[in-house]
C-alpha positions as CSV (number, residue, x, y, z in Angstrom):
1,M,-14.8,-12.2,-5.5
2,R,-18.4,-11.3,-4.6
3,S,-20.0,-9.7,-7.5
4,W,-21.6,-7.0,-5.6
5,L,-18.2,-5.5,-5.0
6,V,-17.3,-4.8,-8.7
7,Q,-19.7,-2.3,-10.5
8,R,-17.7,-2.4,-13.8
9,H,-15.2,-4.7,-15.8
10,V,-12.8,-3.4,-18.2
11,R,-10.1,-6.0,-19.4
12,S,-6.5,-4.5,-19.1
13,P,-4.1,-6.2,-21.6
14,N,-1.2,-5.5,-19.2
15,R,-1.1,-8.8,-17.1
16,N,0.6,-12.1,-17.2
17,E,1.1,-15.3,-15.2
18,R,1.5,-15.2,-11.3
19,K,4.5,-17.2,-10.0
20,L,3.4,-16.7,-6.3
21,P,0.4,-17.1,-4.3
22,V,-1.3,-13.8,-3.2
23,N,0.0,-12.7,0.2
24,M,-0.1,-8.9,0.0
25,I,-2.5,-6.0,-0.9
26,V,-0.7,-2.8,-2.3
27,L,-2.7,0.5,-2.4
28,H,-2.0,3.1,-4.9
29,Y,-3.2,6.7,-6.0
30,T,-3.4,6.9,-9.9
31,G,-1.5,10.3,-9.6
32,M,-3.4,11.6,-13.0
33,R,-5.7,14.5,-13.4
34,T,-8.9,12.5,-14.2
35,A,-10.2,9.0,-13.8
36,A,-10.7,8.6,-17.5
37,E,-6.9,9.6,-18.0
38,A,-6.3,6.9,-15.3
39,L,-8.4,4.2,-16.8
40,E,-6.8,4.7,-20.3
41,R,-3.4,4.7,-19.2
42,L,-4.2,1.5,-17.1
43,C,-5.5,-0.3,-20.3
44,D,-2.7,1.1,-22.6
45,P,-0.5,-1.7,-23.8
46,A,2.4,0.9,-24.4
47,A,2.1,2.0,-20.8
48,E,2.8,-1.5,-19.6
49,V,1.1,-0.7,-16.0
50,S,-2.3,-2.0,-14.6
51,A,-4.0,-3.1,-11.5
52,H,-6.5,-5.7,-10.4
53,Y,-9.1,-3.1,-9.2
54,L,-9.4,1.0,-10.0
55,I,-11.8,2.7,-7.2
56,D,-13.3,6.2,-8.6
57,E,-13.9,9.1,-6.2
58,D,-17.7,8.2,-6.3
59,G,-17.1,4.7,-5.2
60,T,-17.4,2.9,-8.3
61,V,-15.2,-0.1,-8.6
62,T,-13.8,-1.3,-11.8
63,Q,-11.9,-4.7,-12.2
64,L,-9.1,-4.6,-14.7
65,V,-7.4,-8.0,-14.1
66,D,-8.6,-11.0,-12.8
67,E,-6.9,-11.8,-9.3
68,G,-5.5,-15.1,-10.7
69,E,-3.3,-13.2,-12.8
70,R,-0.4,-10.9,-12.2
71,A,-1.2,-7.2,-12.7
72,W,1.7,-4.8,-13.5
73,H,1.2,-2.2,-10.8
74,A,4.0,-2.3,-8.4
75,G,7.2,-2.0,-10.5
76,K,10.5,-2.8,-9.1
77,A,9.3,-3.4,-5.5
78,Y,10.2,-5.3,-2.2
79,W,8.5,-6.4,1.0
80,R,9.6,-8.7,3.6
81,G,11.8,-10.7,1.2
82,I,9.6,-10.5,-1.7
83,T,11.2,-9.2,-4.6
84,D,8.3,-10.0,-7.2
85,V,5.6,-8.0,-5.5
86,N,3.5,-8.2,-8.5
87,S,3.3,-12.0,-8.5
88,A,2.3,-11.9,-4.7
89,S,0.0,-9.0,-4.4
90,V,-3.4,-7.9,-5.4
91,G,-3.0,-4.0,-6.5
92,I,-5.7,-1.5,-6.0
93,E,-5.6,1.9,-7.7
94,L,-7.5,4.8,-5.9
95,V,-8.3,7.9,-8.2
96,N,-6.6,10.9,-6.9
97,P,-4.5,13.6,-8.6
98,G,-1.5,12.9,-6.2
99,H,1.2,15.2,-5.3
100,E,2.1,16.1,-8.7
101,F,-1.6,17.4,-9.7
102,G,-3.2,18.4,-6.3
103,Y,-3.3,15.9,-3.8
104,R,-6.4,15.9,-2.0
105,D,-8.3,13.8,0.7
106,F,-9.8,10.4,-0.4
107,P,-13.8,10.8,-0.4
108,K,-15.9,8.8,1.9
109,A,-17.5,7.1,-0.9
110,Q,-14.3,6.0,-2.2
111,I,-13.1,4.4,1.2
112,D,-16.7,2.9,1.7
113,A,-16.0,1.0,-1.4
114,L,-12.4,-0.1,-0.5
115,L,-13.1,-1.3,2.8
116,P,-15.4,-4.3,1.9
117,L,-13.1,-4.9,-1.1
118,V,-10.0,-5.2,1.1
119,A,-11.7,-7.2,3.7
120,D,-12.8,-9.8,0.9
121,I,-9.6,-10.0,-0.6
122,R,-7.9,-10.5,2.8
123,Q,-10.3,-13.1,3.8
124,R,-10.1,-15.2,0.6
125,H,-6.3,-14.9,0.4
126,R,-5.6,-15.0,4.1
127,V,-3.5,-11.7,3.8
128,P,-2.1,-10.7,7.2
129,R,-2.6,-7.1,8.2
130,A,1.1,-6.4,8.0
131,N,1.1,-7.2,4.3
132,V,-1.7,-4.6,3.6
133,V,0.6,-1.8,2.2
134,G,1.1,1.2,0.2
135,H,3.0,1.6,-2.8
136,S,5.6,3.9,-0.8
137,D,6.1,0.9,1.5
138,V,7.2,-1.6,-1.3
139,A,9.0,1.1,-3.4
140,P,10.2,3.7,-1.0
141,A,12.8,5.3,-3.2
142,R,10.5,5.9,-6.1
143,K,6.9,6.3,-4.8
144,Q,5.0,8.1,-2.1
145,D,1.4,7.0,-2.8
146,P,-1.2,6.6,-1.4
147,G,0.5,9.4,0.6
148,E,0.1,11.1,4.1
149,R,-3.7,11.8,3.3
150,F,-4.7,8.3,3.0
151,P,-6.7,7.2,6.0
152,W,-5.0,4.2,7.3
153,P,-6.7,4.6,10.7
154,I,-10.1,3.9,9.1
155,L,-8.9,0.5,7.8
156,A,-7.1,-0.2,11.0
157,R,-10.4,0.2,12.8
158,H,-11.8,-2.5,10.4
159,N,-9.1,-4.7,11.2
160,L,-7.6,-4.5,7.8
161,C,-4.1,-3.1,8.3
162,L,-1.9,-2.6,11.1
163,P,-2.7,0.3,13.6
164,V,-0.4,3.0,14.4
165,P,0.7,2.0,17.9
166,K,0.6,4.3,21.0
167,P,4.0,3.9,22.4
168,S,4.5,5.2,26.1
169,M,7.8,6.2,25.7
170,R,10.5,7.6,23.1
171,L,13.1,5.0,22.1
172,L,16.2,6.1,20.6
173,Y,18.2,3.5,18.5
174,D,22.0,3.5,19.1
175,N,22.3,5.3,15.6
176,P,20.5,6.0,12.4
177,G,21.8,2.7,11.0
178,A,20.3,0.5,13.8
179,F,17.0,1.9,13.2
180,T,17.3,1.3,9.4
181,L,18.3,-2.3,10.0
182,A,15.0,-2.7,12.3
183,L,12.9,-1.3,9.5
184,E,14.5,-3.9,6.9
185,R,13.5,-6.6,9.7
186,F,9.9,-4.9,9.5
187,G,9.9,-5.3,5.9
188,Y,11.2,-2.4,3.9
189,D,13.7,-2.2,1.4
190,I,16.7,-0.1,2.9
191,S,18.9,0.4,-0.2
192,D,18.0,3.9,0.3
193,G,18.1,4.6,4.2
194,P,16.3,8.0,4.1
195,A,13.6,7.2,1.7
196,A,13.0,4.2,3.7
197,V,12.5,6.2,6.7
198,R,10.3,8.8,4.8
199,A,8.0,5.8,3.6
200,F,7.7,4.7,7.3
201,Q,6.8,8.2,8.4
202,R,4.4,8.7,5.7
203,R,2.6,5.7,6.9
204,F,2.9,5.8,10.8
205,R,4.0,9.2,11.8
206,T,2.5,11.7,9.1
207,S,3.2,14.8,11.3
208,L,6.7,15.0,10.1
209,I,8.3,13.4,7.0
210,D,11.8,14.2,7.1
211,G,13.5,10.7,6.6
212,V,15.3,11.3,10.0
213,P,14.6,8.8,12.8
214,D,13.9,10.1,16.1
215,G,12.7,8.7,19.3
216,E,9.0,8.7,18.2
217,C,9.9,6.8,15.0
218,G,12.1,4.4,17.1
219,A,9.1,3.8,19.6
220,L,6.5,3.1,17.0
221,L,8.8,0.9,15.1
222,F,9.6,-1.2,18.2
223,E,5.9,-1.5,19.0
224,L,5.1,-2.5,15.4
225,L,7.9,-5.0,15.4
226,L,6.7,-6.5,18.9
227,E,3.2,-6.8,17.7
228,R,4.0,-8.6,14.3
229,D,6.6,-10.8,15.9
230,L,4.3,-11.9,18.6
231,G,1.9,-12.9,15.8
232,H,-0.7,-10.3,16.4
233,A,-0.3,-9.1,13.0
234,R,-2.9,-11.3,11.2
């Protein structure tokens, strides 16, 4: 980790040994009223939750857990066959009150701090763009962060995550089950099908998040699978 990316170090006790190499980056919002409340919780042994990094709205980056250790940020989660997401990922918390306490846009200073951090982690650990994901992607039945206001297109412009495709046509799968199976192929846990669809929409089609696959969703998913399977997702 390049030292200039981190302004503060606060050691969280909520960590243990990794069992897998880092191959993912998971982005979260804190979902608490203030940054101070979030930091206190992330360092509270009783809470049993942490992250590797916390980024305040003013862009201050705090490291809580060394990347060589397993932070407890994802909980029960799944992505592309990985069930121990905490062992395989670096977790980054973005200070934001979230949907419960007044969800708002992520400030420019916060995103400006996030971009080089994600770029550095990606480069050092060779994380593919397809594995830079949100908490809702890896835990669709439980989580909705970082949410539909998170500026994924900005990360995509910097080649840090998959961009939203621009399909030329609508694509209706034979039935909703077929779309759900395609979601599983892409990486989602589909044990709760509508939740998986909502997570996909929250990430790739924010104009309508209803858990119902339609032709637009089908076309987007087809293009994403094509890009990933052709090896362009790095």
